[in-house]
TORVEXKOL-47755 format. One record per residue: residue in one letter; z, y, x of N, C-alpha, C in turn. Coordinates in steps of 0.001 Angstrom, whole numbers, plus 500000, padded with zeros to 6 digits. Last residue first. Example, Ala and Ser with C-alpha at 12.3 -4.5 7.8 and 13.67 -1.06 7.14 Angstrom:
# residues 2
S507080497750512850507140498940513670507870500030512900
A507800494310513190507800495500512300507800496700513200
# end
This chain:
# residues 411
A478255472001498960479509471502498404479319471007496972
N476054471429501450476081471774500035477339471174499416
K476479472811504715476577471703503781476575472231502355
L474173474579506810475374474534505977475324473332505037
C471758474683508063472897474212508863474192474136508056
P469830475738506242469841474307506558471055473818507329
P471020477840503564470503477675504919470730476250505430
C470147477363500179471203477205501174470597477064502565
W468308477248498213468781478577498597469815478531499717
A467932474595497728466815475332498323467217476741498760
R470223473856496366470080473462497765468972474250498454
P471563476486494333470592475420494563470443475120496045
M475107476997494304473784477504494629472829476327494740
S477794476292494398477270476939493187475946477648493468
S478131476680497936478595476144496662478013476965495527
C477755475768501313477219476505500172477796475868498908
V479761475886504304479309475259503065478627476276502163
G479747475394507907480238475954506659479613475266505471
T478909476374511227479396475366510296479913476053509040
T476488476969513727477219477502512576477654476343511695
N474360476796515537475752476831516004476673477437514949
S472021478473513415472327477673514599473782477855514998
C469764479523511764470993478907511290471424477929512369
D467380481991511009468157481293512027469369480683511334
S466145482808508767465378482939510001466070482210511136
A466111481449505518466857481678506755465900481801507930
V464304481788503370465742481650503111466525481984504373
R461773484320503488462318483039503930463800482994503566
G461129486433501591460145485834502475460564484443502926
I461683487143498294462345486621499489461296485945500358
G460837488179495792460451488841497030461212488401498256
A463514487798493389462103487897493764461954488506495154
G466695486427494416465738486893493427464328486938493978
L469225484316494823468065484804495562466986485148494549
I472615484705494227471306484535493600470235485120494512
I475496482973495134474569484050495483473212483734494866
S477621481143494969477149481831493759476269483041494062
S478648481367498324478939480850496989478343481760495926
L479118480383501593478218481101500699478414480519499306
E481311480454504298481144480054502902480155480978502204
L482024479238507480481240480190506699481054479639505282
N483549477906509548484037478095508171483345479256507464
M482511479469512560483285478435511887483645478869510463
I480082479700514964480594480358513754481255479271512909
Q480986478412518202480269478332516942480894479235515884
S480827478769521275481650479451520265480878479485518953
E479036477539522918480447477466523311481377478150522300
P476634478122521608477015476722521850478500476577522173
L477177480659519114476921480272520496477269478798520674
G475489481377515978476648481281516848476220480993518270
A473737482969513673473533482488515045474844482547515815
F472095483302510684473390482963511256473173482345512631
S470698485008508082470490484711509493471853484511510138
F469063485056504863470230484824505715469801484608507166
A466611485994503699467878486081502969469075486020503909
V464084488108504934464866486891505136466164487054504360
G462923490294503684462116489448504544462765488090504745
A463645490848500260464136490779501636463196489897502451
D463801491042497427462927491895498227463447492014499656
E467314490264496984465908490227496588465113491239497395
I470367488818496292469495489267497380468064489179496873
V473430489370494590472000489100494526471343489579495810
G476760488027493850475780489027494222474359488492494229
G479051485586495327478406486329494254477367487306494776
I480451485860498468480594485269497144479933486172496102
I481006484895501587480100485783500857479930485172499471
S483430484681504066483049484262502712482177485323502070
I484414483435507143483620484472506491483174483934505135
N485818482028509288486369482305507957485721483534507307
S484951483494512469485382482396511609485854482922510260
V483859484019515707483690484458514320484049483273513427
S484639485176519013484619484126517993484493484763516612
P483466485911522394483925486263521047483941485038520137
T484608485709525612483783484997524642484283485295523238
A486298486696527478485160487546527120484208486864526143
S488117484685527908488617485949527373487494486876526927
V486519482629529045487054482486527690487480483829527110
N483588483959530768484884483296530688485444483348529267
T480123483405529739481186484124530430482504483376530282
V476684482781530059477975482318529572479068482951530417
P474521485703530250475050484424530740476387484070530089
I472473486890527673473648487177528488474214485847528972
N470324486577525914470126486256527337471256486754528225
R470741489242523473470415487889523922470339487800525451
Q473088490844521617472205491030522772471980489655523383
Y474061489312519570473543490641519259472681491154520401
E474901486658519184473854486962520162473213488307519832
L476429486008517153477137486164518419476147486373519560
T475946487113513830475388486736515128476395486952516244
L475136486904510463476219486825511441475581486437512766
G473806488591507567473673487917508851474956487937509653
H471997488957504543473291488904505223473134488126506514
G469090489779504271470178489997503325471524490083504002
F466848491730506281467517490469505959468736490772505088
G465514494131505543464914493180506467465508491791506303
V465488495003502026466098494951503358465306493996504243
H465507495297499129464635496053500024465242496163501426
R468929494820498108467506494878497807466769495682498869
V471829493284497175471108493750498358469614493670498063
T474983493388495869473573493369495500472782494038496612
A477913491584496172477037492544496852475604492334496382
N480392490136495407479475490840494504478710491965495200
L482306490304498225482351489881496826481419490761496003
V482976489142501350482052490007500623481971489470499201
T485534488951503745485058488539502425484114489598501867
V486796487694506709485940488728506128485374488190504817
E488442486219508625488888486592507277488124487819506757
S487650487509511899488082486458510977488507487058509644
V486552487865515123486356488369513768486729487241512818
A488066488393518275487763487493517163487541488290515893
G487465488836521860488002489167520550487519488210519474
G484447489358523812485737488741523553486200489109522153
R482060490573524833482951491309523945484352490688523930
G480723488712526350481286489876527028482235490662526159
R478303487816523922479064487467525122479487488742525862
M478688489651520811477909488997521860478824488624523015
T478233490516517302478962490545518558478140489786519592
K478309491321513900477524491292515141478435491415516362
V477669490875510630478742490687511597478064490443512935
Y476363492586508105475968492135509438477227492080510300
L475343492697504705476405492478505681475800492058507014
G472215493761504607473412493931503796474607493853504716
H469748495540506632470558494403506211471577494792505146
K467950497678507092467883496489507933468604495303507299
C466098499238504403467292499049505217467152497783506059
I463376501301503710463815499933503957465049499918504865
S463451503567501379463605503564502835464201502220503225
N463311503281498697462560504402499261462642504462500783
K464918501082498246463531501035497793462686502168498361
C467415500001499027466666500913499891465188500934499526
D470426499339498187469147499395497475468276500449498133
V473285497779498073472372498245499115470981498186498507
L476336497926496602474918498002496292474182498568497496
V479316496062496166478454496833497061477030496795496542
N481856494847495375480997495662494514480158496643495333
E483823494803498348483660494443496943482700495403496251
F484870493518501354483873494396500752483658493918499307
R487592493243503491487052492856502184486101493933501684
V489168491803506261488291492875505778487631492394504490
N490878490352508240491228490720506868490481491971506400
R490261491568511544490681490551510595491074491164509255
V489055491858514783488961492394513428489365491279512467
S489720492542518259489699491671517072489724492457515764
A489138493968520439490566493808520154490800493008518884
S486351494011520275486975493240521343488488493098521201
M484185494870518858485275494255518095486222493514519033
E481206496356518452482421496529519243483601496008518419
S479272496185516523479379495069517440480602495169518348
G481488495119513789481022495100515167480019496221515423
V480360494602510608481537494408511452481021494259512875
A478698496684508149478764495843509337480183495666509837
F476181497439505723477578497493506154477807496405507196
G473033499172505892474002498401505135475399498533505709
N471491500934507397471585499543507823472550498705506985
G469479503279505619470301502941506774470321501452507011
S469878504296502198469068504161503413470008503867504557
L471700503846500200470325504147499806469364504185500986
V474520502165499176473726502501500364472276502674499936
T477711502367497847476287502430497531475533502926498759
L480749500681497252479865501290498252478425501231497758
G483053499637495932482211500650495319481365501409496317
R485441499189498437485053498860497062484210499995496485
V486946497829501183485844498714500782485408498268499396
L489844497495503048489227497239501745488161498290501486
V491423496025505771490444497034505353489839496597504022
D493200494677507701493564495111506350492711496298505910
E492579495788511076492959494803510072493317495477508751
T491725495881514420491480496502513121491747495452512052
A494093495596517116493118495034516182492906495967515007
R494569496923520168494896497163518766493783496633517863
G494083496645522954494762495597522217495141495887520786
F493314497641525437493998498523524475494741497680523447
E492065495348526491493241495911527155494019496836526228
R489936495006524748490931493944524859492208494460525506
G488570497425525204489124497130523894490182496054523950
L487882497042527884488716498176527507489344497958526134
W486215494816527879487544494688528489488451495860528125
D484573495628524774484668494776525956486091494797526544
L485786498177522798484591497678523480484959496895524742
G487257498446519474487222498578520918486101497792521569
A486611497526516777487938497412517399487836497414518916
K485105498293513511485090498074514955486510497915515489
V482951498348510909484344498037511217484399497556512664
A480931500682509503481020499759510629482492499578510980
I478994501631506773480342501378507259480247500394508402
A476267502165507059477078502951506138478549502854506512
D474564502269510135475481501538509263476241502494508349
D471889504699509871472546503597510573473504502913509615
G470904506967508635470016506240509514470648505083510251
G471693507437505135471546507919506502470664507016507308
A473491507683502534472046507681502754471817508301504127
Y476191506464500629475639506720501955474128506675501918
L479043506926498703477587506883498701477071507303500064
F481906505302497630481293505996498764479791505812498677
D484290504086496345483292504964495716482656505898496735
L486799503806498849486377503588497470485277504571497089
I488613502287501305487443503152501111486849502814499753
T491575501976503113490937501758501814489824502781501631
V493319500444505699492291501423505364491651501030504037
N495179499184507583495525499617506240494618500756505786
S494294500334510896494807499361509942495181500026508630
S492079500458513783492838501075512694493261500019511683
C489937500305515624491332500128516056492290500762515057
D487946501994513415488017501567514816489476501506515259
V485464502419511230486892502088511226487172501379512537
D483177504792510534483503503790511545485016503617511576
V481008505719508016482420505594508372482549504487509411
G478105506182508634478901506873507623480368506901507983
D476217506827511641477034505971510789477807506808509771
T473970507695513137474587508577512137475360507717511126
N472591506084514896473979506422515223474613507428514271
G469236507383514341470221506362514641471579506939514986
V467246508715511881468129509082512995469211508023513183
S465734508318509613465114508020510903466045508214512092
A467003509235507392466939507785507580466402507403508951
P469157512049507930467812511471507842467816509977508135
A472214511794506032471509512161507263470104511590507129
T475309511931504208473848511908504278473368512353505652
V477962510728502351477503511024503706475990510898503714
T480424511483499851479065511138500253478830511509501708
F483212510224497923482617511120498912481221510619499246
N485476508719496698484615509688496018484039510714497000
F487941508276499296487312507927498024486484509086497486
L490095506865501627488898507679501464488248507280500159
L493056506559503274492471506415501941491316507385501832
A494903504922505767493837505879505439493282505534504068
N497043503732507930497078504221506546496024505312506325
T496539504663511188497329503783510319497472504439508956
V494022504799513658494621505389512455495379504303511692
N492151504759515859493581504480515994494366505165514875
A489894506603514322490166506144515676491674506002515879
L487435506812512170488872506563512119489268505874513416
H484963508976511915485409507961512871486928507871512807
I482256509921510149483714509832510041484155508684510936
T479683509870511672480125510940510778481644510981510655
W478270509535514931479051508967513832479657510077512983
A476412512469515600476506511025515823477318510441514666
P475995514936514272475298514652515521475298513160515871
S475541514675510704476407514572511873475583514368513131
D474457515370508133473788515679509395474747515724510581
Q477269515930505937475854515710506215475504516035507660
L479571515166503374479356515397504801477899515092505113
S481507516226500582480255515699501130480161516069502605
V484378515254498656483744516114499646482464515424500113
N486489513688497415485769514784496748485180515778497748
F488741512920500173488154512661498855487433513906498348
L490873511455502516489652512238502319489088511888500951
K493809511163504504493189511071503181491963511968503125
F496097509438506572494926510313506462494257510074505119
N498507508256507754498419508835506408497315509893506310
T498303509077511195498852508259510124498724509020508808
A496325508996514226496800509638513006497419508613512056
H494607508921516449496052508710516605496780509339515407
R492281510941514752492591510193515981494104510112516153
P489620511561512670491072511386512694491427510462513857
Q486821513253513165487524512140513803489034512287513633
L483693514178512134485108514227511752485800513015512354
L481328513969513770481551515091512866483034515264512558
R481075513324517336481214512905515950481430514147515085
P478714514592519816480017514545519143479942513849517782
R476762512854522332476866513658521112478259513550520477
S477574512730525820477346512109524520477551513084523377
F475924514819528296477085514165527704476785513682526282
G473814516330529287474284515195530063475426514407529459
S473329518274527342473611518670528725474260517549529526
C473079518603524521473824517477525093474248517762526542
P471549520622523328472940520935523678473692519796524345
A469650520605526384470664521226525537470467520731524098
G468813517400528006468548518734527479469726519297526702
Q469788514869528627469672515864529693469417517278529178
L469864512850526725471095513599526986470932514730527991
P466926511248527893468054511297526962469285511975527532
N464074512453528394465213512263529297466493512360528477
V462637512499525977462070511832527151463152511523528178
G465230512136523417464036512701524023463545511893525217
H467533511589522050466441510623521964465143511138522575
A469349513626522351469806512253522577468658511263522663
C468043515911521663468405515759523072468867514335523366
L467655515469518911466504515616519794466886515367521246
W470269515421517925469416514226517800468254514287518782
W471096518042518423471753516938519126470884515681519076
D469515519418516570469311519640517999469943518536518845
S470561518369514092469162518183514484468920518396515981
G473155518571512951472886517594513996471517517599514617
S475095520034511433473977520698512131473445519825513262
G477170519006509865477241518845511311476122519480512102
D478931520306507228477580520149507760477647520110509280
I480676519641504446480871519785505885479563519373506550
L481005521083501244480149520387502198480595520694503619
G483340520681498482482280521367499210481563520466500198
G485541519507497324484300519545496567483145520205497259
G488037519174498580487634520497498140486343520580497357
T489402517624501609488904517576500231488297518940499879
V491471515896503723490218516654503691489634516506502295
T494776515798505015493872515571503889492643516465504035
I497345514275506856496193515182506893495242514797505773
N499815512941507785499626513595506485498553514687506538
D500153513466511314500539512786510079500183513628508861
G497660513609513940498986513818513377499177513049512085
M494553515163514305495574514343514948496933514661514342
A491239515578514001492452515587513176493463514626513779
L488595517536514801489484516550515389490826516662514672
I485452518267513925486814518371513406487612517213513981
F483476517724515879483531519025515209484907519262514603
P484677516058518856484232516068517461484329517467516852
Q483662517165522152484706516985521140484103516883519743
W481473515339524195481724516541523413482727516240522310
E483021513382526825482102513554525701482434514851524980
P483178512093530228483696512810529064482618512950527994
Q482481508743531391482119510150531280482839510810530102
G482823506054531500483917506883531988483656508364531875
S480995504301530432480575505113531580481734505850532231
L481496502918528123481913502299529387481546503114530617
P478797504504526334480012503691526378480218503046527740
S477118506839525712477399506382527080478690505573527136
D476799507690523122475586507497523906475841506957525301
V479414507922522224478482507080521481477258506729522325
G481262508147525384480859508547524047479894507553523407
G483679505939526923482540506848526961482154507194525546
G485669504061526442485253504346527806484054505245527971
Y487086502691524474485626502772524380484989503184525701
W489778502904524615489257501589524226487728501580524112
P490240505580525255490573504555526241490043503173525889
L487624507895524644488676507060524089488968505905525043
P487012510297527298486601509276526337487798508519525799
P488176513738527349488090512390527932487660511377526874
I485936516409526270487213515711526232487066514329526868
L484658519670526322484463518283526734485832517619526797
P484423522100523694485172521432524764484604520047525069
W481918524520523280482448523247522785483217522598523934
M480807526724524444482202526842524002482690525590523270
V477686525547523601478397526614524293479770526778523634
S476213523801522149477404523254522794478173524310523587
S475038524704518917475051524968520348476320524390520957
N475229524534516240474475523478516918474326523741518409
S478304524908514545477294525514515397476552524418516134
A478890523323511426479046523320512878477936524127513530
R480115524713508428478947524274509204479216524375510702
L481310524369505334481794524513506703480744523896507606
I480970525829502213480289525051503256480912525397504602
G483598525723499845482257526186500189481594525260501179
N485958524309499788485272524589498522483835525026498755
V487813522430501581486485523000501758485843523125500379
L490788522282502806490235522446501460488912523191501568
L492727520323504539491495521062504787490754521126503457
M496103520321504742495027520019503817493851520919504148
T498461519100507029497368520043506780496432519488505719
N500425517637508423500745518372507196499732519470506896
S499296517837511854500098517268510773500310518229509606
S496153519488512578497281518628512904498092518315511662
I492854520127513819493874520242512778494937519185513025
N490540521925515660491602520923515740492582521161514596
L487011522402515713488316522776515188489281521612515360
P484029523663517338484985522620516961486368523158516602
K482556526675515821482664525688516892483739524668516495
S481063527551512640482184527403513564481856526457514696
L480401529342509717479825528779510931480906528725512003
F480618528986506352481417529331507515480876528586508728
V479398530318503511479037529367504559479732529812505836
H480547530611500096480428531096501478480053529951502406
G481186529627497619480237530726497683480011531273499074
D484708528884497977483385528604497446482498529847497568
P486705529195501008486367529469499601484920529149499245
F488619527160502664487280527699502873486694527952501485
L491998526993503579491032527180502498489738527808502996
L494382524873504423493400525729505098492204525834504165
T497658524539503360496258524358502986495390525374503723
G500302523302505537499780523970504360498311523685504151
G502767523788508206501753523065507456501283523851506256
G504508525401509553504933524040509267503950523232508464
G503665527850510414504362527793509135504790526387508729
K502243527230512659503525527910512839504356527883511569
E499991526152511377500853525286512174502212525927512415
L498951528461510154499345527312509337500308526412510121
A498318529986512399499333530464511463499855529325510590
L496307528334513486497520528616514251498645529102513339
I494377528486511465494990527200511794496300527408512548
A493703531188511615494297530662510388494994529333510645
S492571531206514151493767532019513888494485531543512627
R490358529588513709491412529103514599492690529917514445
I488909531292512055489385530009511536490510529468512404
S488376533393513834489155533642512611489720532347512052
S486822532101515772488105532709516156488971532974514934
T484523531161514250485449530268514940486797530913515194
D482444532289512867483790532499512326484854531710513076
D479591533940513698480457532849514139481895533158513707
H477269534869511137478281535241512120479173534038512441
Y475899533208509254475204533804510398476201534156511507
G477260532483507005476383531495507608475638531987508828
D479139534209506072477759534493505679476756533503506275
G481920534323506589481378533328505671479971533626505195
I483917535771507952482919536469507140482261535524506146
A487395535792508712486148535042508592485197535742507624
G489859537122508752488690537785509294487388537015509231
F491879535967507445492052536079508891490787536609509566
S491085535690504913492202536612505139492465536820506620
M489299533653505133488764535007505008489850536067505171
V490830531376505125490265531798506404489683533208506330
N493891531220503601492480531494503339491857532054504613
Y496290529154503391495798530024504454494290530147504272
V498984528455501290497533528532501409497156529564502460
S501523526052501063501175527397501503499683527435501797
W502255523436500387501203524084499617500999525563499948
L502519520432502252503082521750501963501969522635501406
I501900517271500797501437518348501659502144519649501271
P504025514383500622503417515570500009503020516610501049
A502961511338502273503972512361502008503309513591501412
F501549508435501063501282509735501652502397510705501275
L500821505003501514501747506030501045501465507329501775
V499116502183500574499007503410501355499911504472500743
M500000498794500846500000500000500000500000501247500874
# end
């Protein structure tokens, strides 16, 4: 059960501190003055009024803060005056340079502390277009605004407890949109994330080394995973040692991107994740997949107790997949760096207009164990039932044998 202490209700209107809100003038100093006053007052509501566009450099918010965005809060697309910060200890680099040890650009909104809420019915705009160009150009990361460093996330609750987000839209993040990084107790509901379908790494929500997370009624239309459940990268993730666990996603709608995923970074382990009532319908922009549990040699860690209940998946490359060969041709490694996947249940729902319904690939030294497919309907437009079904054990139930991948038993 997620519990949240009451927010102090003193209101700090950023316009009272000199913000102009015309979408042209930089309001950073005024907004930061309002934040400082709020913190000195012990907490309260940071108000961005409706009818205004507030242009800002990165912002830090802390405990007992409600970020109330009624209007538009827009990130400056220039990295001038953006801080560089050390990489997360369980990731070792930014989105574009994991394990490098390099610093990265600070998230647009960095939220650290207890009892932080983001809401208001307005829009948080990451102004990501220039960042996308420099990340994917001829010389990646070398041009402005990247200037050699990884793109920032849009909103990152970090080392936080009791985080809440609802009734707000987020768009055009430079990289991952909402990154729950070492968070305990998070509730996100009734929100949208959008970005161009052609832009990679614009994930909707990344749950990373976090626990007791509930995500409800979320609409995503972007260029990557709507939700990715992660837990640190390779030896750094194993050393940090915080598993992601007890995650519930209910009422997810995906209109473009890659569907919903676990991994590929999961080295501190992921367990007890549940996806319910999911719709992936990419008729206007083909998605890659529905569920995708992805890992590979070198990651280590374990993914276990993942349940998908009533997922409708249409217009995708493949319906549902599990792989321990996310990157192929990696040599066999030691036991601590060998990942495992077990106890995955996909129950109910429909797959149609998919190149492949299922793809399951374990490793000879680490088979996928106890996979259950039950009561899944394969509708029109299925190219093949399975593109791969290797090193995998499990059962199909309440499905015709013709719909069951060949390596699974028919219960």
